[in-house]
C-alpha positions as CSV (number, residue, x, y, z in Angstrom):
1,M,-6.3,7.5,-23.3
2,E,-2.6,6.9,-22.6
3,K,-1.5,3.3,-22.7
4,T,0.2,2.0,-19.6
5,Y,1.1,-1.4,-18.3
6,Y,-1.6,-1.2,-15.7
7,N,-5.1,-0.8,-17.0
8,P,-7.1,1.3,-14.5
9,R,-10.2,-0.6,-15.6
10,D,-8.7,-3.8,-14.2
11,L,-9.2,-2.5,-10.6
12,K,-13.0,-3.0,-11.1
13,K,-12.2,-6.7,-12.1
14,F,-10.5,-7.5,-8.8
15,G,-13.3,-9.8,-7.7
16,D,-12.7,-11.8,-10.9
17,I,-9.8,-13.5,-9.3
18,A,-12.4,-15.9,-7.9
19,E,-12.9,-17.3,-11.3
20,F,-9.8,-19.6,-11.2
21,E,-9.9,-20.4,-7.5
22,P,-13.2,-19.5,-5.8
23,K,-12.6,-21.0,-2.4
24,L,-9.3,-19.2,-1.8
25,A,-10.7,-16.0,-3.2
26,E,-13.7,-16.2,-0.8
27,K,-11.3,-16.6,2.1
28,F,-9.1,-13.7,0.9
29,F,-12.1,-11.3,0.4
30,D,-13.6,-12.3,3.8
31,W,-10.3,-11.6,5.5
32,Y,-9.7,-8.4,3.5
33,G,-13.1,-7.1,4.4
34,A,-12.6,-7.9,8.1
35,V,-9.2,-6.1,8.1
36,F,-10.8,-2.9,7.1
37,E,-13.7,-3.0,9.6
38,E,-13.7,-0.6,12.5
39,G,-11.6,-1.9,15.3
40,A,-8.8,-0.4,17.4
41,L,-8.3,1.8,14.4
42,T,-11.1,3.6,12.6
43,A,-11.9,2.8,9.0
44,R,-10.6,6.3,8.1
45,E,-7.2,5.6,9.8
46,K,-7.0,2.2,8.0
47,S,-7.6,3.9,4.7
48,I,-4.8,6.4,5.3
49,I,-2.5,3.5,6.3
50,A,-3.5,1.6,3.2
51,L,-2.8,4.7,1.0
52,A,0.7,5.0,2.5
53,V,1.5,1.3,2.1
54,A,0.2,1.5,-1.5
55,H,2.8,4.1,-2.2
56,T,5.5,2.1,-0.5
57,I,4.8,-1.1,-2.5
58,Q,4.0,1.1,-5.6
59,C,0.7,-0.5,-6.5
60,P,-1.2,1.8,-8.9
61,Y,-4.4,0.0,-8.3
62,C,-4.1,0.4,-4.6
63,I,-3.1,4.1,-4.9
64,D,-6.2,4.8,-7.0
65,A,-8.5,2.8,-4.7
66,Y,-7.3,4.2,-1.4
67,T,-7.0,7.8,-2.7
68,E,-10.7,7.5,-3.5
69,D,-11.5,5.6,-0.3
70,S,-9.6,8.1,1.8
71,M,-11.3,11.1,0.2
72,S,-14.7,9.5,0.7
73,K,-13.9,9.3,4.4
74,G,-13.0,13.0,4.7
75,V,-9.2,12.7,4.4
76,T,-7.8,16.0,2.9
77,E,-5.3,16.2,0.1
78,A,-2.8,17.6,2.6
79,Q,-3.3,14.6,4.9
80,M,-2.9,12.2,2.1
81,M,0.3,13.9,0.9
82,E,1.6,13.8,4.5
83,A,0.9,10.0,4.6
84,V,2.8,9.7,1.3
85,H,5.8,11.5,2.8
86,V,5.7,9.2,5.9
87,A,5.8,6.2,3.5
88,G,8.7,7.8,1.6
89,A,10.6,8.5,4.8
90,I,10.2,4.9,6.0
91,R,11.2,3.5,2.6
92,G,14.2,5.8,2.4
93,G,15.2,5.1,5.9
94,A,15.0,1.4,5.3
95,S,17.5,1.8,2.4
96,M,19.8,4.0,4.5
97,V,19.8,1.8,7.6
98,H,21.1,-1.0,5.4
99,G,24.2,1.2,4.9
100,V,25.2,-0.1,8.4
101,Q,25.4,-3.6,6.9
102,M,27.6,-2.3,4.1
103,M,29.8,-0.5,6.6
104,N,30.1,-3.6,8.8
105,K,31.2,-5.6,5.7
106,A,33.6,-3.0,4.5
107,K,35.2,-2.7,7.9
108,K,35.6,-6.5,8.1
109,L,37.2,-6.7,4.7
110,S,39.5,-3.8,5.5
111,M,41.0,-5.6,8.5
């Protein structure tokens, strides 16, 4: 197996964070579980959102988990890739729109 900074086996140890602070971990996992329950959005929609966000924040554990979760909820490979493209467009757009800040500063300095 190729060595990486992130160990894929660590994803299965996520619950172990309770070892050092059980009360806060319990609160986190209760909240986390509630977030992904059916509500105004379906569990399937939430999984696709989570997959896109995982790519935006570049969390390999989340990418693995929500690729698997999305597929288990019937999301196709094309739908997952489209979600990744949406995440990329938002991330790229966020960088580009900050160009306005640079332009404002450059114009002010040029006066």
